[in-house]
DSSP file (Angstrom, degrees, kcal/mol; ACC not computed):
  #  RESIDUE AA STRUCTURE BP1 BP2  ACC     N-H-->O    O-->H-N    N-H-->O    O-->H-N    TCO  KAPPA ALPHA  PHI   PSI    X-CA   Y-CA   Z-CA
    1    1 A M              0   0    0      0, 0.0     2,-0.1     0, 0.0     5,-0.0   0.000 360.0 360.0 360.0 125.1    0.0    0.0    0.0
    2    2 A A    >   -     0   0    0      1,-0.1     3,-1.2     2,-0.0     4,-0.3  -0.314 360.0-101.6 -82.8 170.6    1.5    3.3   -1.0
    3    3 A R  G >  S+     0   0    0      1,-0.3     3,-0.7     2,-0.1    -1,-0.1   0.871 118.9  46.5 -63.2 -38.4    1.2    6.5    1.0
    4    4 A G  G 3  S+     0   0    0      1,-0.2    -1,-0.3     0, 0.0    -2,-0.0   0.448  92.3  81.8 -86.0   0.5   -1.5    8.1   -1.0
    5    5 A D  G <   +     0   0    0     -3,-1.2    -1,-0.2     2,-0.1    -2,-0.1   0.643  66.7  99.7 -82.8 -14.5   -3.7    5.0   -1.2
    6    6 A R  S <  S-     0   0    0     -3,-0.7     3,-0.1    -4,-0.3     2,-0.1  -0.483  74.5-122.2 -75.0 139.3   -5.4    5.4    2.2
    7    7 A P        -     0   0    0      0, 0.0    -1,-0.1     0, 0.0     3,-0.1  -0.381  39.8 -86.8 -73.5 160.8   -8.8    6.9    2.3
    8    8 A E        -     0   0    0      1,-0.1     2,-0.2    -2,-0.1     0, 0.0  -0.332  51.0 -97.0 -66.6 149.3   -9.4   10.0    4.3
    9    9 A R        -     0   0    0     -3,-0.1     2,-0.4     1,-0.0    -1,-0.1  -0.454  39.5-155.8 -70.5 136.0  -10.2    9.5    8.0
   10   10 A K        -     0   0    0     -2,-0.2     2,-0.2    -3,-0.1     3,-0.0  -0.877  19.8-111.5-113.5 146.9  -13.9    9.6    8.8
   11   11 A E        -     0   0    0     -2,-0.4     0, 0.0     1,-0.1     0, 0.0  -0.534  17.3-142.2 -72.9 139.4  -15.4   10.5   12.2
   12   12 A L  S    S+     0   0    0      1,-0.3    -1,-0.1    -2,-0.2    -2,-0.0   0.915  97.9  22.4 -69.5 -42.9  -17.1    7.6   13.9
   13   13 A L  S >  S+     0   0    0      1,-0.1     3,-1.2     3,-0.1    -1,-0.3  -0.754  71.1 169.9-124.5  84.4  -19.9    9.7   15.3
   14   14 A P  T 3  S+     0   0    0      0, 0.0    -1,-0.1     0, 0.0    -2,-0.1   0.761  74.9  54.6 -70.4 -23.9  -20.2   12.8   13.0
   15   15 A D  T 3  S+     0   0    0      2,-0.1     2,-0.3     0, 0.0    -2,-0.0   0.424  84.2 104.2 -91.4   2.7  -23.5   14.1   14.5
   16   16 A I  S <  S-     0   0    0     -3,-1.2    -3,-0.1     1,-0.0     3,-0.0  -0.687  74.0-122.9 -89.9 136.0  -22.4   14.1   18.1
   17   17 A D     >  -     0   0    0     -2,-0.3     4,-1.6     1,-0.1     3,-0.4  -0.627  12.2-144.0 -74.6 125.9  -21.6   17.5   19.7
   18   18 A P  H  > S+     0   0    0      0, 0.0     4,-2.1     0, 0.0    -1,-0.1   0.819  99.8  57.7 -61.8 -30.9  -17.9   17.5   21.1
   19   19 A E  H  > S+     0   0    0      2,-0.2     4,-2.3     1,-0.2     5,-0.2   0.879 104.3  51.5 -66.9 -36.9  -19.0   19.6   24.1
   20   20 A W  H  > S+     0   0    0     -3,-0.4     4,-2.2     2,-0.2    -1,-0.2   0.896 108.7  51.2 -65.5 -39.0  -21.6   17.0   25.1
   21   21 A V  H  X S+     0   0    0     -4,-1.6     4,-2.1     2,-0.2    -2,-0.2   0.918 110.2  49.3 -63.8 -43.0  -18.9   14.3   24.9
   22   22 A K  H  X S+     0   0    0     -4,-2.1     4,-2.3     1,-0.2    -2,-0.2   0.900 112.1  47.8 -63.2 -41.2  -16.6   16.4   27.2
   23   23 A S  H  X S+     0   0    0     -4,-2.3     4,-0.8     1,-0.2    -1,-0.2   0.865 111.0  51.2 -69.2 -34.1  -19.4   16.9   29.7
   24   24 A A  H  < S+     0   0    0     -4,-2.2    -1,-0.2     2,-0.2    -2,-0.2   0.868 112.2  46.9 -69.1 -35.6  -20.2   13.2   29.7
   25   25 A I  H  < S+     0   0    0     -4,-2.1    -2,-0.2     1,-0.2    -1,-0.2   0.901 114.6  45.1 -72.2 -40.5  -16.6   12.3   30.3
   26   26 A S  H  < S+     0   0    0     -4,-2.3    -1,-0.2    -5,-0.2    -2,-0.2   0.543  86.8 112.3 -82.7  -6.0  -16.1   14.8   33.1
   27   27 A K  S  < S-     0   0    0     -4,-0.8     2,-0.1    -3,-0.2    -3,-0.0  -0.454  77.0-110.4 -67.2 133.4  -19.4   14.0   34.8
   28   28 A P        -     0   0    0      0, 0.0     2,-0.2     0, 0.0    -1,-0.1  -0.376  35.6-108.8 -66.7 144.8  -18.9   12.3   38.2
   29   29 A E        -     0   0    0      1,-0.1     2,-0.3    -3,-0.1     3,-0.0  -0.493  26.3-128.6 -76.5 140.5  -19.8    8.6   38.3
   30   30 A E        -     0   0    0     -2,-0.2     2,-0.2     1,-0.1    -1,-0.1  -0.650  29.0-106.9 -85.1 144.2  -22.9    7.6   40.3
   31   31 A E        -     0   0    0     -2,-0.3    -1,-0.1     1,-0.1     3,-0.1  -0.481  34.7-117.1 -71.1 139.1  -22.5    4.9   42.8
   32   32 A E        -     0   0    0     -2,-0.2    -1,-0.1     1,-0.1     3,-0.1  -0.513  33.2-105.9 -74.9 142.6  -24.0    1.6   41.7
   33   33 A P        -     0   0    0      0, 0.0     2,-0.2     0, 0.0    -1,-0.1  -0.391  41.1 -98.1 -67.8 147.4  -26.9    0.4   43.9
   34   34 A E        -     0   0    0      1,-0.1     2,-0.3    -2,-0.1    -3,-0.0  -0.448  39.4-123.6 -66.2 132.5  -26.0   -2.6   46.2
   35   35 A Q        -     0   0    0     -2,-0.2     2,-0.5    -3,-0.1    -1,-0.1  -0.599  19.9-147.8 -81.4 137.4  -27.2   -5.8   44.6
   36   36 A V        -     0   0    0     -2,-0.3     2,-0.4     2,-0.0    -1,-0.0  -0.916  11.2-164.9-109.7 126.5  -29.5   -7.9   46.7
   37   37 A F        -     0   0    0     -2,-0.5     3,-0.0     8,-0.0    -2,-0.0  -0.909  17.6-134.8-112.2 136.6  -29.3  -11.6   46.5
   38   38 A D    >   -     0   0    0     -2,-0.4     3,-1.3     1,-0.1     6,-0.3  -0.796  10.3-152.5 -86.8 118.5  -32.0  -13.9   47.7
   39   39 A P  T 3  S+     0   0    0      0, 0.0    -1,-0.1     0, 0.0     9,-0.0   0.738  94.6  54.5 -66.0 -19.8  -30.3  -16.8   49.6
   40   40 A D  T 3  S+     0   0    0     -3,-0.0     5,-0.1     4,-0.0    -2,-0.0   0.588  81.9 102.8 -88.5  -9.9  -33.1  -19.1   48.9
   41   41 A D    X>  -     0   0    0     -3,-1.3     3,-0.9     1,-0.2     4,-0.5  -0.623  65.0-150.4 -75.0 120.8  -33.0  -18.5   45.1
   42   42 A P  T 34 S+     0   0    0      0, 0.0     4,-0.3     0, 0.0     3,-0.3   0.744  93.9  57.9 -66.7 -20.5  -31.3  -21.6   43.6
   43   43 A D  T 34 S+     0   0    0      1,-0.2     3,-0.2     2,-0.1     4,-0.1   0.754 110.7  40.8 -79.6 -23.2  -29.9  -19.4   40.7
   44   44 A S  T <> S+     0   0    0     -3,-0.9     4,-1.2    -6,-0.3     3,-0.5   0.369  85.7  94.9-104.9   5.8  -28.0  -17.0   43.1
   45   45 A V  T  <>S+     0   0    0     -4,-0.5     5,-1.7    -3,-0.3     4,-0.4   0.830  81.9  55.9 -68.4 -29.3  -26.7  -19.6   45.6
   46   46 A W  T >45S+     0   0    0     -4,-0.3     3,-0.6    -3,-0.2    -1,-0.2   0.802 101.6  58.2 -71.4 -27.2  -23.3  -19.8   43.7
   47   47 A I  T 345S+     0   0    0     -3,-0.5    -1,-0.2     1,-0.2    -2,-0.2   0.866 102.8  53.1 -68.2 -35.6  -22.8  -16.0   44.0
   48   48 A L  T 3<5S-     0   0    0     -4,-1.2    -1,-0.2     2,-0.2    -2,-0.2   0.589 117.5-114.1 -77.7  -9.6  -23.1  -16.3   47.8
   49   49 A G  T < 5S+     0   0    0     -3,-0.6     2,-0.5    -4,-0.4    -3,-0.2   0.674  83.0 107.9  89.3  17.8  -20.4  -19.0   47.9
   50   50 A N      < +     0   0    0     -5,-1.7     7,-0.2     8,-0.1    -2,-0.2  -0.896  28.9 154.3-131.8 104.7  -22.4  -21.9   49.1
   51   51 A D  B   > -A   56   0A   0      5,-3.3     5,-2.3    -2,-0.5     4,-0.5  -0.854  16.9-175.8-130.7  95.3  -23.2  -24.6   46.5
   52   52 A P  T > 5S+     0   0    0      0, 0.0     3,-0.5     0, 0.0    -1,-0.1   0.801  83.0  58.7 -66.3 -27.5  -23.8  -27.9   48.1
   53   53 A E  T 3 5S+     0   0    0      1,-0.2    -2,-0.0     2,-0.1     0, 0.0   0.883 112.3  39.3 -67.9 -36.6  -24.2  -29.7   44.8
   54   54 A A  T 3 5S-     0   0    0     -3,-0.4    -1,-0.2     2,-0.2     3,-0.1   0.407 112.6-121.4 -90.2   2.1  -20.7  -28.7   43.7
   55   55 A K  T < 5 +     0   0    0     -3,-0.5     2,-0.5    -4,-0.5    -2,-0.1   0.851  67.5 137.9  58.8  38.4  -19.4  -29.3   47.3
   56   56 A I  B   < +A   51   0A   0     -5,-2.3    -5,-3.3     1,-0.1    -1,-0.2  -0.966  23.7 170.2-113.4 121.8  -18.3  -25.6   47.6
   57   57 A S        +     0   0    0     -2,-0.5     2,-0.3    -7,-0.2    -1,-0.1   0.574  63.7  12.2-109.5 -11.0  -19.0  -24.0   50.9
   58   58 A S  S >> S-     0   0    0     -7,-0.1     3,-0.8     1,-0.1     4,-0.6  -0.971  75.7-104.0-155.7 169.6  -17.1  -20.8   50.6
   59   59 A V  H >> S+     0   0    0     -2,-0.3     4,-1.2     1,-0.2     3,-0.9   0.825 115.0  66.2 -67.1 -30.9  -15.3  -18.5   48.2
   60   60 A A  H 3> S+     0   0    0      1,-0.3     4,-1.3     2,-0.2    -1,-0.2   0.798  91.5  63.7 -62.2 -28.1  -11.9  -19.8   49.6
   61   61 A D  H <4 S+     0   0    0     -3,-0.8    -1,-0.3     1,-0.2    -2,-0.2   0.867 101.0  50.8 -63.7 -35.2  -12.7  -23.2   48.2
   62   62 A R  H X< S+     0   0    0     -3,-0.9     3,-1.2    -4,-0.6     4,-0.2   0.853 106.1  54.9 -70.6 -34.0  -12.6  -21.8   44.7
   63   63 A R  H 3< S+     0   0    0     -4,-1.2     3,-0.4     1,-0.3     4,-0.2   0.810 108.9  47.9 -69.6 -28.4   -9.3  -20.2   45.2
   64   64 A N  T 3X S+     0   0    0     -4,-1.3     4,-2.5     1,-0.2    -1,-0.3   0.157  76.8 111.4 -97.8  18.8   -7.7  -23.4   46.3
   65   65 A L  H <> S+     0   0    0     -3,-1.2     4,-2.3     1,-0.2    -1,-0.2   0.906  79.1  46.5 -62.3 -43.5   -9.0  -25.5   43.4
   66   66 A I  H  > S+     0   0    0     -3,-0.4     4,-2.3    -4,-0.2    -1,-0.2   0.916 112.5  51.2 -65.4 -41.7   -5.6  -26.0   41.8
   67   67 A H  H  > S+     0   0    0     -4,-0.2     4,-1.3     1,-0.2    -2,-0.2   0.905 111.4  47.8 -61.4 -41.5   -4.1  -26.9   45.1
   68   68 A K  H  X S+     0   0    0     -4,-2.5     4,-0.6     1,-0.2    -1,-0.2   0.882 110.5  51.6 -67.7 -38.0   -6.9  -29.5   45.7
   69   69 A Q  H >< S+     0   0    0     -4,-2.3     3,-0.7     1,-0.2     6,-0.6   0.889 108.7  50.8 -65.6 -38.9   -6.4  -30.9   42.3
   70   70 A M  H 3< S+     0   0    0     -4,-2.3    -1,-0.2     1,-0.2    -2,-0.2   0.773 110.0  50.3 -72.0 -24.2   -2.7  -31.4   42.8
   71   71 A L  H 3< S+     0   0    0     -4,-1.3    -1,-0.2    -5,-0.2    -2,-0.2   0.532  92.3  98.2 -88.9  -6.1   -3.3  -33.2   46.1
   72   72 A S  S <X S-     0   0    0     -3,-0.7     4,-2.4    -4,-0.6     5,-0.2  -0.283  91.0-106.9 -74.3 167.7   -5.8  -35.6   44.6
   73   73 A T  H  > S+     0   0    0      1,-0.2     4,-1.7     2,-0.2    51,-0.2   0.890 120.9  48.9 -64.6 -38.4   -4.8  -39.0   43.5
   74   74 A G  H  > S+     0   0    0      2,-0.2     4,-2.0     1,-0.2    -1,-0.2   0.899 110.8  50.3 -66.9 -40.5   -4.9  -38.1   39.9
   75   75 A G  H  > S+     0   0    0     -6,-0.6     4,-2.1     1,-0.2    -2,-0.2   0.901 111.3  47.7 -64.7 -41.8   -2.9  -35.0   40.4
   76   76 A Q  H  X S+     0   0    0     -4,-2.4     4,-2.3     2,-0.2    -1,-0.2   0.841 108.8  55.6 -68.9 -31.8   -0.2  -36.8   42.3
   77   77 A F  H  X S+     0   0    0     -4,-1.7     4,-2.1    -5,-0.2    -2,-0.2   0.911 108.2  47.9 -63.7 -42.0   -0.2  -39.5   39.5
   78   78 A V  H  X S+     0   0    0     -4,-2.0     4,-2.2     2,-0.2    -2,-0.2   0.901 110.4  51.3 -66.0 -40.8    0.5  -36.7   36.9
   79   79 A V  H  X S+     0   0    0     -4,-2.1     4,-2.4     1,-0.2    -1,-0.2   0.901 108.9  52.3 -61.6 -39.8    3.3  -35.3   39.1
   80   80 A G  H  X S+     0   0    0     -4,-2.3     4,-2.3     2,-0.2    -2,-0.2   0.892 107.5  51.6 -62.3 -40.1    4.8  -38.8   39.3
   81   81 A L  H  X S+     0   0    0     -4,-2.1     4,-2.1     2,-0.2    -2,-0.2   0.913 109.6  49.6 -62.0 -42.4    4.7  -39.1   35.5
   82   82 A I  H  X S+     0   0    0     -4,-2.2     4,-2.2     1,-0.2    -2,-0.2   0.920 110.8  50.0 -62.9 -43.3    6.5  -35.8   35.2
   83   83 A L  H  X S+     0   0    0     -4,-2.4     4,-2.8     1,-0.2    -1,-0.2   0.885 108.4  52.9 -63.3 -38.0    9.1  -36.9   37.7
   84   84 A I  H  X S+     0   0    0     -4,-2.3     4,-2.6     2,-0.2    -1,-0.2   0.914 109.4  48.7 -63.0 -41.8    9.6  -40.2   35.8
   85   85 A F  H  X S+     0   0    0     -4,-2.1     4,-2.2     2,-0.2    -2,-0.2   0.884 111.8  49.0 -67.0 -37.1   10.2  -38.3   32.6
   86   86 A V  H  X S+     0   0    0     -4,-2.2     4,-2.5     2,-0.2     5,-0.2   0.934 112.6  47.9 -64.7 -45.1   12.7  -36.0   34.3
   87   87 A A  H  X S+     0   0    0     -4,-2.8     4,-2.5     1,-0.2    -2,-0.2   0.890 110.7  51.8 -62.6 -39.1   14.5  -39.0   35.8
   88   88 A L  H  X S+     0   0    0     -4,-2.6     4,-2.5     2,-0.2    -1,-0.2   0.910 110.5  48.5 -63.2 -42.3   14.5  -40.6   32.4
   89   89 A G  H  X S+     0   0    0     -4,-2.2     4,-2.1     2,-0.2    -2,-0.2   0.906 112.6  47.2 -64.3 -42.2   16.1  -37.5   30.8
   90   90 A V  H  X S+     0   0    0     -4,-2.5     4,-2.1     2,-0.2    16,-0.2   0.892 112.4  50.4 -67.0 -38.8   18.7  -37.3   33.5
   91   91 A T  H  X S+     0   0    0     -4,-2.5     4,-2.1     2,-0.2    -2,-0.2   0.913 110.3  48.8 -66.1 -42.1   19.5  -41.0   33.2
   92   92 A I  H  X S+     0   0    0     -4,-2.5     4,-2.6     1,-0.2     5,-0.3   0.895 110.6  52.0 -62.3 -39.4   19.8  -40.7   29.4
   93   93 A M  H  X S+     0   0    0     -4,-2.1     4,-2.1     1,-0.2    -2,-0.2   0.889 109.8  49.0 -63.7 -38.9   22.1  -37.7   29.9
   94   94 A A  H  < S+     0   0    0     -4,-2.1    -2,-0.2     8,-0.3    -1,-0.2   0.839 112.8  47.7 -70.7 -32.4   24.3  -39.7   32.3
   95   95 A I  H  < S+     0   0    0     -4,-2.1    -2,-0.2     1,-0.2    -1,-0.2   0.908 116.4  41.5 -74.2 -41.7   24.5  -42.6   29.9
   96   96 A T  H  < S+     0   0    0     -4,-2.6    -2,-0.2     1,-0.3    -3,-0.2   0.838 127.2  32.6 -76.8 -31.8   25.4  -40.5   26.9
   97   97 A N  S  < S-     0   0    0     -4,-2.1     2,-2.9    -5,-0.3    -1,-0.3  -0.782  76.0-161.7-122.8  85.9   27.8  -38.3   28.8
   98   98 A P        +     0   0    0      0, 0.0     2,-0.3     0, 0.0    -4,-0.1  -0.345  41.1 135.5 -72.9  72.7   29.4  -40.4   31.5
   99   99 A V    >>  -     0   0    0     -2,-2.9     4,-2.3    -5,-0.1     3,-1.9  -0.901  64.9-119.4-117.2 147.6   30.6  -37.4   33.6
  100  100 A M  H 3> S+     0   0    0     -2,-0.3     4,-2.2     1,-0.3    -1,-0.1   0.821 110.7  63.2 -59.0 -32.5   30.2  -37.3   37.4
  101  101 A K  H 34 S+     0   0    0      1,-0.2    -1,-0.3     2,-0.2    -7,-0.1   0.684 114.4  34.0 -69.6 -14.4   28.1  -34.2   37.2
  102  102 A Y  H <> S+     0   0    0     -3,-1.9     4,-1.5    -5,-0.2    -8,-0.3   0.715 115.8  54.9-102.1 -32.5   25.4  -36.2   35.3
  103  103 A I  H  X S+     0   0    0     -4,-2.3     4,-2.5     2,-0.2     5,-0.2   0.918 104.9  51.9 -70.1 -44.0   25.9  -39.6   37.0
  104  104 A I  H  X S+     0   0    0     -4,-2.2     4,-1.4     1,-0.2     5,-0.2   0.942 111.6  44.6 -63.2 -49.7   25.4  -38.4   40.6
  105  105 A P  H  > S+     0   0    0      0, 0.0     4,-3.3     0, 0.0     5,-0.3   0.891 114.1  51.3 -61.7 -35.7   22.1  -36.6   39.9
  106  106 A A  H  X S+     0   0    0     -4,-1.5     4,-1.8     1,-0.2    -2,-0.2   0.900 108.2  51.6 -65.5 -39.4   20.8  -39.6   37.9
  107  107 A A  H  < S+     0   0    0     -4,-2.5    -1,-0.2     1,-0.2    -3,-0.1   0.763 118.9  37.5 -68.8 -23.9   21.8  -42.0   40.7
  108  108 A I  H  X S+     0   0    0     -4,-1.4     4,-1.2    -5,-0.2    -2,-0.2   0.892 120.5  41.5 -90.7 -47.8   19.8  -39.9   43.2
  109  109 A I  H  X S+     0   0    0     -4,-3.3     4,-2.8    -5,-0.2     5,-0.3   0.893 107.4  58.9 -72.3 -41.9   16.8  -38.8   41.1
  110  110 A A  H  X S+     0   0    0     -4,-1.8     4,-2.2    -5,-0.3     5,-0.2   0.924 108.5  41.2 -61.5 -50.1   16.0  -42.0   39.3
  111  111 A P  H  > S+     0   0    0      0, 0.0     4,-2.4     0, 0.0    -1,-0.2   0.900 116.4  50.1 -65.9 -36.7   15.4  -44.3   42.3
  112  112 A I  H  X S+     0   0    0     -4,-1.2     4,-2.7     1,-0.2    -2,-0.2   0.935 113.3  45.0 -65.4 -44.8   13.5  -41.7   44.2
  113  113 A S  H  X S+     0   0    0     -4,-2.8     4,-2.7     2,-0.2    -1,-0.2   0.861 112.0  52.7 -69.4 -33.8   11.2  -40.9   41.2
  114  114 A L  H  X S+     0   0    0     -4,-2.2     4,-2.3    -5,-0.3    -1,-0.2   0.928 112.2  45.2 -64.0 -44.3   10.7  -44.6   40.5
  115  115 A F  H  X S+     0   0    0     -4,-2.4     4,-2.2     2,-0.2    -2,-0.2   0.930 114.6  48.4 -63.4 -45.2    9.7  -45.2   44.1
  116  116 A Y  H  X S+     0   0    0     -4,-2.7     4,-2.5     1,-0.2    -2,-0.2   0.917 112.7  47.9 -62.0 -43.7    7.4  -42.1   44.1
  117  117 A M  H  X S+     0   0    0     -4,-2.7     4,-2.7     2,-0.2    -1,-0.2   0.891 110.1  52.2 -66.3 -38.8    5.8  -43.1   40.8
  118  118 A R  H  X S+     0   0    0     -4,-2.3     4,-2.2     2,-0.2    -1,-0.2   0.911 111.9  46.6 -62.4 -41.8    5.2  -46.7   42.1
  119  119 A A  H  X S+     0   0    0     -4,-2.2     4,-2.0     2,-0.2    -2,-0.2   0.916 114.7  45.9 -66.3 -43.1    3.5  -45.4   45.2
  120  120 A R  H  X S+     0   0    0     -4,-2.5     4,-2.7     2,-0.2    -2,-0.2   0.869 110.9  54.6 -67.8 -36.1    1.3  -42.9   43.2
  121  121 A W  H  X S+     0   0    0     -4,-2.7     4,-2.4     2,-0.2     5,-0.2   0.945 111.1  43.4 -61.1 -49.5    0.5  -45.6   40.7
  122  122 A S  H  X S+     0   0    0     -4,-2.2     4,-2.2     1,-0.2    -1,-0.2   0.861 115.0  49.9 -68.4 -33.3   -0.8  -48.0   43.4
  123  123 A R  H  < S+     0   0    0     -4,-2.0    -1,-0.2     2,-0.2    -2,-0.2   0.903 111.1  49.3 -69.0 -39.9   -2.7  -45.1   45.1
  124  124 A W  H  < S+     0   0    0     -4,-2.7    -2,-0.2     1,-0.2    -1,-0.2   0.910 115.2  43.8 -65.1 -42.1   -4.3  -44.0   41.9
  125  125 A L  H >< S+     0   0    0     -4,-2.4     3,-1.7     1,-0.2     2,-0.2   0.892  83.1 175.2 -70.2 -38.3   -5.4  -47.6   41.1
  126  126 A G  T 3< S-     0   0    0     -4,-2.2    -1,-0.2     1,-0.3    -2,-0.1  -0.513  70.8 -38.4  65.3-131.9   -6.6  -48.3   44.6
  127  127 A S  T 3  S+     0   0    0     -2,-0.2    -1,-0.3    -4,-0.1    -2,-0.1   0.326 117.9  99.8-105.5   6.3   -8.2  -51.8   44.5
  128  128 A A  S <  S-     0   0    0     -3,-1.7    18,-0.1     1,-0.1     2,-0.0  -0.563  81.6 -98.5 -90.3 155.9   -9.7  -51.2   41.1
  129  129 A P     >  -     0   0    0      0, 0.0     4,-1.9     0, 0.0     3,-0.2  -0.318  31.3-113.6 -70.4 157.9   -8.3  -52.5   37.8
  130  130 A Y  H  > S+     0   0    0      1,-0.2     4,-2.8     2,-0.2     5,-0.2   0.899 114.1  55.0 -58.6 -44.6   -6.2  -50.3   35.6
  131  131 A L  H  > S+     0   0    0      1,-0.2     4,-2.6     2,-0.2    -1,-0.2   0.869 107.1  51.3 -61.4 -36.9   -8.7  -50.2   32.7
  132  132 A Y  H  > S+     0   0    0     -3,-0.2     4,-2.7     2,-0.2     5,-0.2   0.943 111.9  46.0 -64.4 -47.0  -11.5  -49.1   35.1
  133  133 A R  H  X S+     0   0    0     -4,-1.9     4,-2.1     2,-0.2    -2,-0.2   0.903 114.0  49.5 -63.0 -40.6   -9.4  -46.2   36.4
  134  134 A L  H  X S+     0   0    0     -4,-2.8     4,-1.5     2,-0.2    -2,-0.2   0.946 113.7  44.2 -63.8 -48.2   -8.3  -45.2   32.9
  135  135 A M  H  <>S+     0   0    0     -4,-2.6     5,-2.7     1,-0.2     4,-0.2   0.895 114.5  49.0 -65.8 -39.6  -11.8  -45.2   31.5
  136  136 A S  H ><5S+     0   0    0     -4,-2.7     3,-0.9     1,-0.2    -1,-0.2   0.842 108.6  54.3 -70.4 -31.1  -13.3  -43.4   34.6
  137  137 A S  H 3<5S+     0   0    0     -4,-2.1    -1,-0.2     1,-0.2    -2,-0.2   0.827 107.2  51.5 -67.5 -30.9  -10.5  -40.7   34.3
  138  138 A L  T 3<5S-     0   0    0     -4,-1.5    -1,-0.2    -5,-0.2    -2,-0.2   0.479 123.2-108.0 -84.1  -2.1  -11.5  -40.2   30.7
  139  139 A G  T < 5S+     0   0    0     -3,-0.9    -3,-0.2     1,-0.3     2,-0.2   0.614  72.3 139.2  88.9  12.9  -15.1  -39.7   31.7
  140  140 A E      < -     0   0    0     -5,-2.7     2,-0.8    -6,-0.2    -1,-0.3  -0.519  62.3-108.6 -87.8 158.4  -16.4  -43.0   30.4
  141  141 A D        +     0   0    0     -2,-0.2     3,-0.2     1,-0.1    -5,-0.1  -0.787  47.0 162.4 -85.8 109.9  -18.9  -45.2   32.1
  142  142 A A    >>  +     0   0    0     -2,-0.8     4,-1.5     1,-0.1     3,-0.6   0.001  29.4 120.1-121.5  27.6  -16.8  -48.2   33.2
  143  143 A E  H 3> S+     0   0    0      1,-0.2     4,-2.5     2,-0.2     5,-0.2   0.838  72.1  60.8 -63.9 -31.7  -19.0  -49.8   35.9
  144  144 A N  H 3> S+     0   0    0      1,-0.2     4,-2.2     2,-0.2    -1,-0.2   0.859 102.9  51.7 -64.8 -33.4  -19.2  -53.1   33.9
  145  145 A I  H <> S+     0   0    0     -3,-0.6     4,-2.2     2,-0.2    -1,-0.2   0.914 111.2  47.2 -66.6 -42.1  -15.4  -53.4   34.2
  146  146 A L  H  X S+     0   0    0     -4,-1.5     4,-2.5     2,-0.2    -2,-0.2   0.893 111.4  50.4 -67.1 -39.7  -15.6  -52.9   37.9
  147  147 A V  H  X S+     0   0    0     -4,-2.5     4,-2.2     2,-0.2    -2,-0.2   0.916 111.4  48.5 -64.5 -43.4  -18.4  -55.4   38.3
  148  148 A D  H  X S+     0   0    0     -4,-2.2     4,-2.2     2,-0.2    -2,-0.2   0.903 111.9  49.9 -62.7 -41.1  -16.5  -58.0   36.3
  149  149 A H  H  X S+     0   0    0     -4,-2.2     4,-2.4     1,-0.2    -2,-0.2   0.920 110.6  48.6 -64.4 -44.2  -13.4  -57.4   38.3
  150  150 A E  H  X S+     0   0    0     -4,-2.5     4,-2.4     1,-0.2    -1,-0.2   0.885 110.8  51.7 -63.8 -37.6  -15.3  -57.8   41.6
  151  151 A E  H  X S+     0   0    0     -4,-2.2     4,-2.5     2,-0.2    -1,-0.2   0.904 110.1  48.6 -65.8 -41.3  -16.9  -61.0   40.3
  152  152 A K  H  X S+     0   0    0     -4,-2.2     4,-2.3     2,-0.2    -2,-0.2   0.909 111.7  49.4 -64.7 -41.5  -13.5  -62.5   39.4
  153  153 A K  H  X S+     0   0    0     -4,-2.4     4,-2.1     2,-0.2    -2,-0.2   0.914 112.6  47.4 -63.5 -42.1  -12.1  -61.5   42.8
  154  154 A R  H  X S+     0   0    0     -4,-2.4     4,-2.6     2,-0.2    -2,-0.2   0.904 112.3  49.4 -65.7 -41.5  -15.0  -63.2   44.6
  155  155 A Q  H  X S+     0   0    0     -4,-2.5     4,-2.4     2,-0.2    -1,-0.2   0.885 110.3  50.9 -65.6 -37.9  -14.8  -66.3   42.5
  156  156 A K  H  X S+     0   0    0     -4,-2.3     4,-2.1     2,-0.2    -1,-0.2   0.911 111.6  47.7 -64.4 -41.8  -11.1  -66.5   43.2
  157  157 A Y  H  X S+     0   0    0     -4,-2.1     4,-2.8     2,-0.2     5,-0.3   0.917 111.8  49.6 -65.0 -43.5  -11.7  -66.2   46.9
  158  158 A V  H  X S+     0   0    0     -4,-2.6     4,-2.7     1,-0.2    -2,-0.2   0.900 110.6  50.9 -63.0 -40.5  -14.5  -68.8   46.8
  159  159 A D  H  X S+     0   0    0     -4,-2.4     4,-1.8     2,-0.2    -1,-0.2   0.905 112.7  45.8 -63.8 -41.2  -12.2  -71.2   44.9
  160  160 A Q  H  X S+     0   0    0     -4,-2.1     4,-1.7     2,-0.2    -2,-0.2   0.931 116.5  43.7 -68.7 -44.9   -9.4  -70.8   47.5
  161  161 A V  H  X S+     0   0    0     -4,-2.8     4,-1.6     1,-0.2     6,-0.2   0.881 112.6  53.4 -68.1 -37.8  -11.7  -71.2   50.5
  162  162 A G  H  X>S+     0   0    0     -4,-2.7     5,-1.5    -5,-0.3     4,-0.6   0.875 107.9  50.7 -63.9 -36.8  -13.5  -74.1   48.8
  163  163 A D  H  <5S+     0   0    0     -4,-1.8     3,-0.4     1,-0.2    -1,-0.2   0.856 106.0  56.4 -69.3 -33.9  -10.1  -75.8   48.3
  164  164 A L  H  <5S+     0   0    0     -4,-1.7    -1,-0.2     1,-0.2    -2,-0.2   0.891 115.8  35.6 -63.9 -38.4   -9.2  -75.3   52.0
  165  165 A Y  H  <5S-     0   0    0     -4,-1.6    -1,-0.2     2,-0.2    -2,-0.2   0.396 114.0-111.6 -99.1   2.1  -12.3  -77.1   53.2
  166  166 A G  T  <5S+     0   0    0     -4,-0.6     3,-0.3    -3,-0.4     2,-0.2   0.524  81.8 108.5  83.4   5.3  -12.5  -79.7   50.4
  167  167 A S      < +     0   0    0     -5,-1.5    -1,-0.3    -6,-0.2    -2,-0.2  -0.665  63.9  34.4-107.8 169.4  -15.6  -78.4   48.7
  168  168 A N  S    S+     0   0    0     -2,-0.2    -1,-0.2     1,-0.2     2,-0.2   0.837  76.6 176.4  58.0  35.8  -15.9  -76.6   45.4
  169  169 A K        -     0   0    0     -3,-0.3    -1,-0.2    -7,-0.2     2,-0.2  -0.486  32.3-113.9 -72.1 140.4  -13.1  -78.6   43.9
  170  170 A K        -     0   0    0     -2,-0.2     2,-0.3   -11,-0.1    -1,-0.1  -0.494  28.3-117.1 -74.7 142.3  -12.5  -77.9   40.3
  171  171 A K              0   0    0     -2,-0.2    -1,-0.1     1,-0.1     0, 0.0  -0.616 360.0 360.0 -79.4 136.6  -13.2  -80.7   37.9
  172  172 A K              0   0    0     -2,-0.3    -1,-0.1     0, 0.0    -2,-0.0   0.448 360.0 360.0 -93.1 360.0  -10.2  -81.9   36.0
């Protein structure tokens, strides 16, 4: 675009009096009226900071949401994954460059992060199977996986107890 190609500047509001604009700008602001919320109104209950359905009882709960997420089992599992990747990177660095300044941190960080990740893994899984935890973390309905797992555990227990007392022996 050359210098002379631009169209002339046009006023956005050509019919407005400039003195009126100056008086509107210099006019003192009026205080807004205080808003009144009905505590029994289900639509305004979140404004007051008490929402029992969302398990939020005060405004401070919203401020600590990230902190609460990081202390949850899923959040600690993600932190464990990050630590494993850091440990893997440091270990690769120590293998490719066998210098003491890489070997010592790798020897310290790798076992600690492996232990931490193993603990977070087992805490995240709980007593449920991995596939159930994975599907429920992704928001899928995985109750059938949990029911099948519980049935297998119960059948295994019945088979073991039955073998102890001589009943329920499996047919060969």
